[in-house]
C-alpha positions as CSV (number, residue, x, y, z in Angstrom):
1,M,90.5,102.8,6.5
2,S,93.8,101.0,5.9
3,H,95.5,98.6,8.3
4,K,99.1,97.6,8.5
5,L,99.3,93.8,8.7
6,V,102.4,92.1,10.0
7,F,103.5,88.7,8.8
8,I,106.5,86.9,10.2
9,V,108.6,85.3,7.5
10,P,111.3,82.8,8.3
11,T,113.8,83.4,5.5
12,T,114.7,85.8,2.7
13,A,113.7,83.3,0.1
14,V,110.2,82.9,1.5
15,A,110.0,86.7,1.8
16,V,110.8,87.0,-2.0
17,D,107.9,84.6,-2.7
18,A,105.5,86.3,-0.3
19,V,106.2,89.7,-1.7
20,T,105.6,88.3,-5.2
21,S,102.3,86.9,-4.1
22,L,101.2,90.2,-2.5
23,R,102.2,92.1,-5.6
24,A,100.1,89.6,-7.6
25,M,97.1,90.5,-5.3
26,G,97.5,94.1,-6.4
27,L,99.6,95.6,-3.6
28,T,102.1,98.2,-4.7
29,E,105.6,98.9,-3.6
30,D,104.4,101.7,-1.4
31,E,102.0,99.4,0.5
32,L,104.8,96.9,1.4
33,S,107.6,97.1,3.9
34,L,110.1,94.5,4.9
35,V,111.9,94.8,8.2
36,A,114.9,92.6,9.0
37,D,117.9,92.5,11.2
38,K,120.8,94.6,9.9
39,V,122.8,91.6,8.8
40,I,120.2,90.4,6.2
41,E,120.6,91.8,2.7
42,L,117.3,92.9,1.1
43,D,118.4,94.0,-2.4
44,S,115.3,93.0,-4.5
45,L,112.8,93.4,-1.7
46,P,110.9,96.4,-0.4
47,D,112.7,98.5,2.2
48,A,111.6,99.2,5.7
49,G,110.1,102.5,4.7
50,E,108.5,104.3,7.6
51,F,109.4,101.4,10.0
52,E,113.2,102.1,9.6
53,N,113.3,104.3,12.7
54,D,111.0,105.9,15.2
55,V,110.5,109.3,13.5
56,V,106.8,108.8,12.6
57,P,105.7,107.6,16.0
58,G,108.0,110.2,17.6
59,V,106.4,113.0,15.7
60,M,102.9,111.8,16.7
61,R,103.9,111.7,20.4
62,G,105.8,115.0,20.1
63,A,102.9,116.9,18.6
64,S,100.4,115.7,21.3
65,F,102.7,116.1,24.3
66,G,104.2,119.4,23.0
67,G,100.8,120.9,22.2
68,A,99.5,119.9,25.6
69,T,102.6,121.3,27.3
70,G,102.3,124.6,25.4
71,L,98.6,124.9,26.2
72,L,99.3,124.4,29.9
73,A,102.2,126.9,29.8
74,G,99.8,129.4,28.2
75,L,97.2,128.8,30.8
76,G,99.8,129.1,33.5
77,A,101.0,132.4,32.0
78,A,97.4,133.7,31.9
79,A,96.8,132.7,35.6
80,L,100.1,134.4,36.7
81,A,99.5,137.6,34.6
82,G,98.6,140.6,36.6
83,P,95.0,141.8,37.0
84,G,95.4,144.4,34.3
85,I,96.8,142.0,31.7
86,V,94.4,140.0,29.6
87,V,95.7,136.9,27.8
88,G,93.4,136.0,24.9
89,G,92.7,132.9,22.9
90,A,95.2,133.9,20.3
91,A,98.0,133.8,22.9
92,L,96.9,130.4,24.1
93,A,96.7,129.1,20.5
94,L,100.2,130.5,19.9
95,A,101.6,128.8,23.0
96,T,99.9,125.5,22.0
97,A,101.3,125.7,18.4
98,G,104.7,126.6,19.7
99,G,104.7,123.7,22.1
100,A,103.5,121.3,19.4
101,T,106.2,122.5,17.0
102,F,109.0,122.1,19.5
103,G,107.6,118.6,20.4
104,V,107.6,117.5,16.8
105,L,111.1,118.7,16.1
106,A,112.6,117.3,19.2
107,S,110.8,114.0,18.8
108,A,111.7,113.6,15.2
109,I,115.4,114.3,15.9
110,M,115.4,111.7,18.7
111,G,113.3,109.2,16.8
112,S,115.7,109.2,13.8
113,S,118.2,107.2,15.8
114,L,115.9,104.8,17.6
115,P,114.2,101.6,16.3
116,D,110.4,101.9,15.5
117,S,108.6,101.6,18.8
118,R,105.5,100.1,17.0
119,L,107.6,97.0,16.3
120,E,108.8,96.2,19.8
121,E,106.6,93.2,20.2
122,Y,108.2,91.6,17.2
123,Q,111.8,92.2,18.3
124,G,112.2,88.5,19.3
125,A,111.4,87.4,15.7
126,L,114.0,89.9,14.3
127,E,116.6,88.6,16.8
128,R,115.9,85.0,15.6
129,G,116.7,86.1,12.1
130,E,113.1,86.2,10.9
131,L,111.7,89.0,8.8
132,L,108.7,91.2,9.2
133,L,106.6,91.7,6.1
134,I,104.2,94.6,6.6
135,A,101.3,95.1,4.1
136,E,99.0,98.1,4.1
137,V,95.6,96.9,3.1
138,E,92.1,98.3,3.3
139,E,89.8,97.0,6.0
140,D,87.6,95.0,3.7
141,K,90.7,93.2,2.3
142,I,92.2,92.0,5.6
143,D,90.7,88.5,5.7
144,E,91.3,88.0,1.9
145,T,94.9,89.0,2.1
146,T,95.8,87.1,5.2
147,T,94.0,83.9,4.0
148,A,95.6,84.0,0.6
149,L,99.1,84.7,1.8
150,T,99.1,82.1,4.5
151,A,97.5,79.5,2.3
152,A,100.1,80.1,-0.5
153,H,103.0,80.2,2.0
154,P,102.2,78.1,5.2
155,E,105.5,79.0,6.7
156,V,104.4,82.7,6.8
157,K,102.6,83.5,10.1
158,F,100.1,86.3,10.5
159,A,101.2,88.2,13.6
160,G,98.7,91.0,13.8
161,D,98.0,94.6,13.0
162,I,100.2,97.6,13.8
163,D,98.5,100.2,15.9
164,L,98.1,103.5,14.2
165,V,98.8,105.3,17.5
166,P,102.3,104.6,18.8
167,P,103.0,103.6,22.3
168,V,103.4,106.5,24.7
169,I,106.6,105.4,26.3
């Protein structure tokens, strides 16, 4: 299972060196993301990728809440149906799928204009002008990657792991 490790990098110059080190360790462009304040130019560095906005976490929340709402609406309709009307499992599945679909679409639209909620705890670093370097590594490479990067670049701080499940609110 892969983990998304977050490193706080003080300057763009250090970020260039850190990205070069991670690439030398075998990480690809798809496994690296760099998040910075809007005023910092990142021409030769990896872009923010999925962390550019809140679409991915929003879709995850929307699918779960929309599906649950659709299921409850289907159960409510079944309970309110007259005694001669039978609501089967297909109707409940359809209500659940419809709710999940609506939740995904609504959340994706709203999330496209919001900052990524998984990065809220690092907002202070971004406001100070620091950068977030996010590296996706396999579980068995976490210690090796963090140790090698922080040893080669002592000014880079390991800040943790991004949760795969986004915050609810």
